[in-house]
Steps between C-alpha positions, in 0.01 A plus 500: 500500500781742583664445161168556321442820697846626407437417134170693510675800654772494234236477226312799646807727510495779243843472338460819293636838604310803380670829417405852398671832429473837677348757267419794731580639845291783651559588863441186705346312209681263263326380183619194315388306194444160660565269669188290555410552868225580750430777751721459808764287326867560578721590203874558456632790292858437383727806493871582492780368287432147377164513687659380823281701738133433569239751615194346657167642388134412539223498241246763607292545183471493122461775240451463125630142512810613689592380847528765774768424760601666826861448618590407858807724471583808293459509122863601441685305227175385336526578129278455193512136403604371843397135525209409732464142627173371649516260793133401481449534877471776762776607737600246766703557818663274757354438846598287798614506863855588392373847405438590866705803597555597134419822313404443137381706203186468288655223289598294805873583489693587817576871530847434643603342169553149636346191345180350632516172696448188290222337705222731377182434304367697203168681546301704248454864598155532346252261659126491558343563845380190690154365429264681742330170589838354604585788735451399865333771711722717721442371852826546691684820602863564415728695731667808350663625821346850487275568799250727323449247220490176700252637756277737299543397133580129532626347175420143394723248325443558130350847536596778257532849649580841353720750686388841378743785564650815357873543468706509819232370739685183604376221275850354443565502875170321563583239232837439665334449840257248353777311316710471818219416742254287302431136580494411127746239370659721234490859370495598132545875454467693172653850487371658181592843368705587809794741497830310485605654831185378677549135405811447711363718780183287519698175503754611761292731722135395470530129419822435690711186523230310690233569240731440203585145611152375408424744218534517123510855363413582137616846388421720199620857547335809351766539228423162342265458202127474562492132409762419766286672765193303393692173488636555851143474629435183300835343595449563872143367484609181319773436761242542779268258315783244480540497879123500555475189284759339729250536786661804667344814645656783298508868594500699174562876486501727194612863511325629305214384282452863387837493321401175326189678372708796382739267317207325331368841396834571329478172310134555408559851366803381300299234315213740426244446778277801565548676836183486711470576873771756593717378214494131600435260213236222507770231534598641842157419642508162326832378647444619859231242592692226320820581690345556844274192483801270458584533869281368782418142588497178300460136603873470576607814687442872545641833381419784738558812290561866581490742205601862554305759304637852451209742534572816301453799729353266764194457271348163592260513202752530218453226232767249604426529873128460437549197273745322732282563807210330322708189419674437833371357829573808710698822512723678750522878470821672612407853606744787445348697791577212738855476367546873555397449864767234543265198504667203331378288342266774378202266444166676514297213649169685448557519122647149474324165483574129487210333322566154643575597860156411639533149352838417654496650852313405817184682601683658796775632272244648262313676784824645638600637158156656449518664845846642418378643168192650667711678765746633243223617264318679784814691597595590139148633428519727807871585482455859378258582781730341758813681374345848507346438842140521380409158638402481868555175683175328591316612186539155339588176673644353178730799436615500864590132469687553172703785657608267781605225259660714228861515638500121542355458148779705339765315701350169384507601132866606506766233451876525468638349180721262697216385727355156429169392651298182448133491404383356837701767684342772284151378593597478869626859492176609334301323774699668777473841332120483495469422869316784674709808571455626856 
């Protein structure tokens, strides 16, 4: 049987190589006459003397019987007539336990220039989300080690959450805390469109040696072509899927999904898509659900995902933020006003929500969290009156109670970046906080 199977495989192999020729280059777009290929296929463009160097490119469209390609690197050295070879398959990267502690690029190569370990498996970067009928329900919490999240916005294994923040509000610091403190088996972190300086700072300062030991970091900096930034998201997601299919609980973090959308807009405009909502092309809103739905649970393991979303001018209703919020299972809002007051992490718990929390926590935990929110909301709604001295004690029992609790509430929400706290301890602290103040 084994020999017959091998014979069948040999017979099914396509022994032909298909080639084309570059006929036009405009901006990011390369047009070639041939080869025979499909959307998403990986192609090689041969350049240099004696065609020794290859430039990887992806098929992104067709125009007047010509193939439209986008390069993964710059278009330098590509000339009229450059030979284009079709591979007949999409981009694949390597994944495995030997990647732990490594920093790789969008194509799966190590950024330090060293070779990858040999004991790795090939995985396709573009895959379909799991069948919804084969997704187990989220029924168990996962510890992230951040007091405000574990106690008030509890996250479940396989939940997908958006971290909505403007620039400089502390989202990278929060991601580093989660990566270091989480109870997940492995971290996969995608840094997309970051400044080159910030990459090393995040790895050394925010992630740290402890977090890096069980992490794989995929990096595409802001200077790289749009296709590299898009592929970084797909590469990181496919690596997380590999470990999920091994039965592990994976913590996946992407910073940021907004820059993936902006890169897709560049590609869409280059191939002739019409700009629609605030200049974003229709393909942006088509790829977001497909990308974000790939994480979560399947019958083998879980991917708990955190996606950061850059809100332009702190506008929570801009197109990308609104679309992502509708896809995910919850959102955490980082408030600039809280950050300016020195509250870190600057999570606005009144504007944040975990959609699965009520299904994964005990009834006592849920009641405690609701009581905390009620006290905080009562104080915030009356804060102006209290600060100017217009409120007189005794006018409202609820406001009087919130004034007594408020200092303890703020102390509870603050957490040092080096402080690690377990989920049970977070709930115990919440219980003690809500004991009656004398």
